[in-house]
C-alpha positions, 0 to 999 in steps of 0.5 A: 590615636588612629590616623584620620584621612582628612580628605576622605572625611571631607569628601564624604562626611564633612560637606554633608554634615555642615550642609545638613545641619547648617545649610549651604555656606554663605560665607558664614565666619566659623571657628573651632573651640576646644577645652584644655587644662592649660588653654595656653597650650593651643599656642602652636598646637603644643596640645597635639603632643599630649596624648591625654587629649585625644578629643581636642586632637580629633577636633584639630585633625577632623575640623581645623584641618578639614576646614583649612585644607580646602574645606572652607572654600568648598563649603563657602565658609570663612575663618576656620580659626581655633581657640582654647578655653579653660576646661570647666571640670564638669558637665554643662558648667559655665565657661571661663571668658578667657581663651587663647588663639594659636599665637598665644594671644589672650582673648575673651570669649565674649568680646573676641569670639561670640560676637565675631563668628557666625558659627562656633564648633565646640570639641571638648571634654565636657559638654558646653551645650548649656552655656553656649545655648545661653550665649548663642541667644545673647550674641546670635551665633549658631553652633554645635557642641561635640564633646567626647569625639572619637573615631567611632563617632566620626565614622557613624554619628557625624556621617549620617543624614541629619534630615532623616535623623530629624524626620525619625525623631519627629515620628517618635516625638509625635507618639510621645508628646503631651504625655501625662507621665512616664514610669521606668522600672529598674531591677539590680541585684534582685532589687526592683524599683520604679521612678515616676516622672510627670511631664503633665502633657508638656510638648515633647522636644527633640534633639535633631541636629538641624541648626538652620540660618536665622535662628540662634541656636546650638545643636548637640551632635551627634543628635537624635533624641526625644526629651522632656523636662519633667515637672515633678518626679518620685520613686527610686532608680539605681545609679552606677557610680563606677565599675564596682559601685551602685546605689539606689536613689530615692526621689521626692518632689522632683529631686533626688534626696538620698542614695542607699548603697546596694553594693560597692564603695560605701564612701562614694555614696556618703560623699553623694549624700553629703552633696545632697545635703549641702546643695539639694538642687544638685539632685534635681531632675532635669530631663528625661530622654529617649534615644532615636537612632540606630548607631554603634556604641561609642563609649561616649554618652554624647552618642550613645544616649542617641541610640534607639533603646537607650534611655537617660535621666539627668540631674542639674540645670535644665535652662538650656532645654527650656526648663527653670533650673538655672545656675543661680539656684545652686548654692556653689557655681560648680554644682550648676551642671547637667549630668546625664545618667544614661542607661544602656546595655553596654554601660549598665549591663548590671541594671535591667529595665524590664519595662517603660511605660507612657501614660496619656490620654487615659491609656497605658502604653508600653514603649520599652522593655529590656533595652528594646523599643516596644511594638508602640515605637516600631509602629510610630517609625513605620517599622514591620513587627514580627 
């Protein structure tokens, strides 16, 4: 892991990040949560010796040390404690209540953390946005989820002015909101397909990183996207299982119902089909998102899905986005995840997206072509076009 200059980060980034995302501190009590395969390894910071846990190391170096080496006082916060909970094993799965402090004391997230802290920052392997959003509404805290943290994200996605990010996202949101539907064209291995996502004039939402005082909420950082929770979907779209395997997913009535192998490992596709058969809700389309920021690709979806020109479709729970897909609708608790399927030139180079179209007020508007935003988006953002 690269060495992090904590005071440089504190001076140039952490202060701006905290004050823009959460407003100037007023003695707010904050803490940092990390996930660990064995949460007791937080005792005496044992996890720092594990080279397989770089994300949690960044949580410690950037936030725990940043706050405890002068950051709390400078930013007018209190607390700065670090706790570890059990790694969930999947994106946005509910978290076990058991957690531990750095002295090895066994605690409860509900009884000892959520009701004791005003601000909770979660740096984890797996996204905790959905469960923490629900807990924020229940207990009244604010916070942020920063899963997948790495040096590129620290240097770029966390070092921007989130007031500007919010303004840019709002420009795109206003241009996409109240869409009737979207169509995304895909091409892979000569196979062409189209996915249609019905929005039925719903109000577009934005992930913009601002989490002001007085409203319990959880920001997903880095932020910067406009998103919808589709009411229905139909068609087909390619899905990249790994670097050697791509399947074609068929969608009916808002759910993925079947995968067909295009190339690669047949067993991966069949395993997916069995899961869809056993628990059909795992194929429910829960989100359509468009990135709004100009950032370097980090290799982590948390940042890369926020980059302008990328698009993502998610399956699974959507309650944290205002949707109706809640964990109780799934057959198995471990199936109630929210999984983003990101299409970006560095991640899915074998998948082309020739065109993305917006249908609104009787008009068909091209908004993306080949991982580049179209003239319509440039105009929304006030950019000059050639």
